[in-house]
N, C-alpha and C positions, 0 to 999 in steps of 0.2 A: 395376175390378179393383184390389185393394189390394196393398201391398208384399209381404205374405205369399204371396198368390196368384202374383205374379211370381216370387218366389224358388222356390216349390214347382214351378210349371209349367215352369221353366227349369233344374231340377235343380241349384240353387245353394245348397241348404241346408247342404252340407258346407263351403261356403266363406263364405257370408254367414250366420254363426251369430248367435244372439240378441244377443251382446255387440257385434257389428259392425253389426247392422241399423239401429240408431239413428244410425250415423255415415256412412251412405251417402246418396246423393241419387238421385231419379228425375226425369228431364226428358223433356218431350214436344217433339218437333221437327215443324215443318210441312214439306210437300213442298218440296224444293230448298233447305231451310235449311242453311247451313253449320254443321257441328259442329266441325270442326278445319280450320285453315288451315295450309298447308305452312310449314315452317321456324319454327313457333311452339312454345313450350314446352307439354308435355303434363303434366297433373297427376293424371290418373285413368286407370284401365282402364274401358272402356265396354262394358257387357254389353247386347246388343240383346235386348229382351224382347218387342218388337212392331215390325213393319215391316221396313225394309230400308235399307241405306246403300250409297253408291257411293264407291269409292276411285279417285282420279284424280291425275294429275300434269301440271303445266304446264311444258313445256320452255323453255329459254332463248330459243328463237325464238318462243315464244307458242303453240305447238301443244298442244292438249289431248289427253292420252292416258288412255283408260279402262283401269284395271288390274284391278279386281275389284269384285264386289258381295258384301256380307255381309248376312245376314238373321237372323231370330229364332234364338237359340241361339249365335250367333257373338259375338265381341268384338274390340276393337281397343284400341290403347294399350299392349299387352303388350310389343312390341318396344322401345318408348320407355322403358318401365319397367325392363326388364332391362338395356338399354344406356345408360340415363341420358342420352338424347339428345332433341333436338327431332324432331318429325315431319317427313318429307320429302314427305308426301302431303296432298292435300285430301280431306276426308271430308264428304259431304253426304247429307241424308235423301232417300230415294226414297219419296214418299208420307208419310202420318202415321206417325211412328216414336217409340217409347218406349224409353228407355235408362236402365239403372242405372249410376251413376257411383260407382266404388270408388276413393277417393283413395289416392295412392301412400303417403302418410304412415300411413294406416290399415293398408295392407298391411305396411309395415315393422314396425309395432307388433304386429299380431295374426296375421299369416299367414306369417311367416318359417319356421315349423316345420310348416305345414299341408301334408301330403303330397298332399291332394286338389287344392289350389290349384296346386302346382308340376307335378303330373301333367297337369292340364288345360292349363296354360300350354305345356308341352312338346308335347303332342299337337296342340292346335289351332294353335299357332304354326307348326309344321312343315307342317300341312295347308294353311294359308293361303299359305305360301311355294310349295308345290307347285302350288296352284291358280293363283296369280299367274304362275308360270313357264309353265304350260300356256296361259294367256291370251296372254301376250307372244309365245310361240312361234306360237300360232294367228294372231295379228295379223300376224306376219311371213310366214307360209307359206300362208295360205288366201286365196282370192279373196273379193270382197265378198259374193257370194251365199252362200258357205259361212259367212262371219262372221255375216251377218244371220240365217241359219237357225239356227246354233248359239246365237246370242244369244237368239233367241226361245224356243228349246227350254229353255235354262237358266232362263228366266223363265216357265215353265209355259204356253207358247203364247200369251202376251199381253204386250205391252210398252206403256209409256206414256212420253211425251216432251213437251217444250214446243214443239218444232218439228222438222221434218225436218233442218234445218241442225244443230241440237243433236245429233240422232241420228247424222248423218254424221260429226260430230267425234268422237263416242264410238266409232264404228267405224273411225276413222282413214281415212275415205274422202271422196270428193267428193260434194257434193249431187247433181250430175248423175247420177253412177253409181248412187247410192242410189235415186233416183226411177225409174231404168230397171229395177232389180231389183224394186222394189215393183210397178211396172206389170205386170211378168211374173207375179208371184204373184197379182195381182188378176185378170188375164186368165184364169188357170188356175182361178179360183174357189177358191183355197186360203186366202185371207185376206180379211178386211174391214178397211178403214182409215177412221178418222175423223181429225179435225184433230190429235188428240193421242194416238192409239193405233193399234196394229195387233193384230188378234186372229185366230188361226188358226181357220178354220171347217171345214176338212177335214184332220184330224190324220193320217189314213192317207196321203193324198197328200203331206203335209208331211214325214212320217217317211220316206216313199219317196224324196223329194227329198234328205233328209239322207243316206240311204244311198248315193245316186248320187254325192253330193259327196265 
């Protein structure tokens, strides 16, 4: 797929116009590759045109907090652009991911008066804030079974991970509690599990479980 296809398929033609097209960059990221490190300077808005990314935060005590995931059609770097600040989050690729990088200096020169750009920024930035708030609230109020079920549903009934330890950190839970919940789902023949994945095989039972929770 070439740059014109990415722009057209992601409805960016009103923003990435012909005079801007030659000034942007396209980068491919491998699974788990770091895209942004927290507290570092950000120079671009990142438009995800293929794949998915994870937004996370490391507390002062070293605890890993999963905050949100973004996928094709989403973008990040907008808050840092508007507020002229460093990022406070880590961003990493989930699977093979392709991103259009729109430099801040190009935005300043070509998009200051582009109503489509600012409308997109307002709508999507507010949506991300609401989504992140919902996830933080859920992490504080739901039990582990609820968190795991909701997380799997959000990822289209299948999730991939490097290890169960890594998954337990993402869900802000203990490894022991996570394995107990997974064993229950396996016993009920609701999921299948491999070393690096969980896939729902009985969506009806799974959705029933979600309603119960």
